[in-house]
C-alpha positions, 0 to 999 in steps of 0.5 A: 500500500505504501509503495503505491502511495509513494508511486502516486506522489512521485507521478503527480510531482513529475507531471506537475514539474513537466507542466511547469517547465513546458514553454509553449512560446518555444514551439512557435516558429521564428519569423525573420524580417523577410518573412514579415515583408512577405506576410505584410504583402500577402495580408494586403493582397487578401484585403487585410491591413498590416500593422507593422509595429505589432506584426498583425494583419487586421480584417483577414480570414481565419483560414488565411491566418492559420495557413500562414501560421498566425494566431487568429482572434476574431474579436480584438479591441480596436484600441489594443495597441494604444496603451494610453487609450482612455476611451475606445469604441466597442468594435470587434476587429478580426486580427491575425498575430505573428 
C-alpha cells in the first residue's frame, strides 16, 4: 500500500514539474524580417491591413491566418495597441498575430 502511495506522489510531482517547465512560446516558429515583408504583402493582397509595429494583419480570414501560421482572434479591441487609450469604441476587429 505504501509503495503505491509513494508511486502516486512521485507521478503527480513529475507531471506537475513537466507542466511547469513546458514553454509553449518555444514551439512557435521564428519569423525573420523577410518573412514579415512577405506576410505584410500577402495580408494586403487578401484585403487585410498590416500593422507593422505589432506584426498583425487586421480584417483577414481565419483560414488565411492559420495557413500562414498566425494566431487568429476574431474579436480584438480596436484600441489594443494604444496603451494610453482612455476611451475606445466597442468594435470587434478580426486580427491575425505573428
